[in-house]
N, C-alpha and C positions, 0 to 999 in steps of 0.2 A: 308777743313777738320777742321781747327781751329774754324770756325764759328759754326759748328755743335757741337763741344765740349763745346763751351761757351753756346749755347742754351740748351744743355743737363744740364748744371749747373743751368740755369734759371728754367728748368723743375724740378730739384731737390728742388729748393726753392718753386715752386708751389705745389709740393707734401707735403712739410711741412705745407703749409696753408691748404691743403685738409685734412690732418690728424687732424688738429685743427678745422675742420668744418668751415673754412673760404673759401671764393671764391678763388679757386686755381690759383692764379697769382703769378709768380715769376719773379724776375729781378736781373741781375748782371751788373756791370759796369767794363769795362776792359780798362786798359791803358798799352801800351807797352807789350801786351801779358799776363798781370797779372790781376787777379781779385782784384779790390780795393774796391768794394762795393757789398753787397748782400742784398736782401730784399724779403719778401713775405707778402701778405696781413695779417694784424692784426687788421682790423677795428672793428670787433665784439669783439675780446678779449680785446682790449685797449679802446673800446667805443669811438673811435676817427675817424672822417671821413678823417683825414689826413694820416692815417696809411695804405697807399697804398704801394704795393711792390716797385714801382719806386721811391717814395719819401724816403722810408727807405734806398734803395740802394744809392740814391743821397746823402743823409745825411751822410751815412757811407763813401762814396768816398770822399766827401768834408773834412771830419775829417781826413781821411788818407792822403790826399794831403795838408791839412792845407790851403785850398783855396776854394772859392765858384766857381771858374772857372774850369770846367772839360773839357778844350780843349784837343784835341787829345785823347778823350775817346769815347768808344762805349758802348751803352746800349743794352742788350739782354733782351727781355721781352716776356712773353708767350701770352699776350693779348694786343691788341692795347690800348695805354694809353688814359685816359679820358682827358678832357680839363684842369683840374687842373694839372695833371701829364705832359701833353704836354707843358703847360706853364713853369713848373719847368725844363723840358728838355731844352727848349729854353733859359730860364734865366741862367741855369748853363753852357751853351755853349757846350753841348755834341755835337760831330760831326756826329756820326752815330747811328741810331737806327734800330736794327734788331727785327722784330716783327713776332712771330710765326703765330698768327691768328688775323683776323680783328674782331672788335666789332661793329656790325651794330646798336647798341642801344646807345652807348656813346662814340664811338671811335672818337678821335680828331686829328688823323694824317692821315686822308684820307677817312674814312668810312662815318661818319656823317658830320663832318667838317674837314678841314685840316689847322690847325694852322701853319704847317710848310711851307705853300704855300702863306702866306700873305706877299706881296712884301714890305710892310712898315716896317716889322720887320728887325732889323739889323743883326740877326743871322739866318743862313740857316743850315738845318740839312739834311743829306742823310737818306732816309727811305728805308728799304728793308723788304718786306713781304714774308712769307711762309716757313721760315726755321723751320723744325719740326712741321709744321702746324697740321698734323694728330694727333700727340701725344698730343699737347696742346689742340686741339679741343676735343679729346676723354676724356681727364681729366675734362674739363669744362662741357661737356655734362653729364658725369657720376655724377658729383657733383650736377648739377641742377636736374637731374632725381631723385637722392636720396633725395634731398631737397623737391621736390614735393611729393614724395611717403611717406615721414615720417613727418607727421604733427607735431610730438613732437620734431623732430630733431632740429628745430630752438630754441625751449625752452631749450633743453639740452645744447645749446651753452652758455646760460646764466650761468648755473652751472659750466660748464667746464671753461668758461672764468674767473670766479672768482678764480678758482684754478690756472689758467695759466697766470695770469696778469703779471708775471715777465718774460714771454717768450720773 
C-alpha cells in the first residue's frame, strides 16, 4: 500500500508537468518512509535538457541529505528513465527504482538498454515495473495525442515558458 501512495505522489508531479505542457513525467525519492525529493519535467520551460523529473528529484534529495549518496533511498517515477537519468540513479547509489510504465524509445533500465544490469558497474539497483502503469500511461498518451492534434500547442509553450521560468 505504501508503494502505491508514493507512486501517486509521483503522478501528482507528472500532472504538474502536464499542466505546463511538459512531457508528464514525475518522480519522488523516499528515505525511511519520507519524501525527500520531488521533481517533474521542466525541460521546455527551463530550456535545459538536464531538467528531467528524476534529476530534479535527485538534486533536491541530495540537498536535503547534504550528501550525493542516496543509499537506502527509493525512486518512484512515472516513466522509465533515459540513459542520462539511469546514470544519475546509479551514480547517486539509489537502491530501489519503482517505474510505472516502460519507455520503448529511450528507456535505459530494461526497455531499450539496461544500465542496471551491467556487471562491471559497482552499484546494483532493484527495479520494479508496473506500479500504477495504467494511470501513468493514460496521462502520457493523452499528452501526446493533444500535442499531435494541436499544431500551435508547441509554440504556445514558448510564450508560457517565458512567463513560468521561475517555476
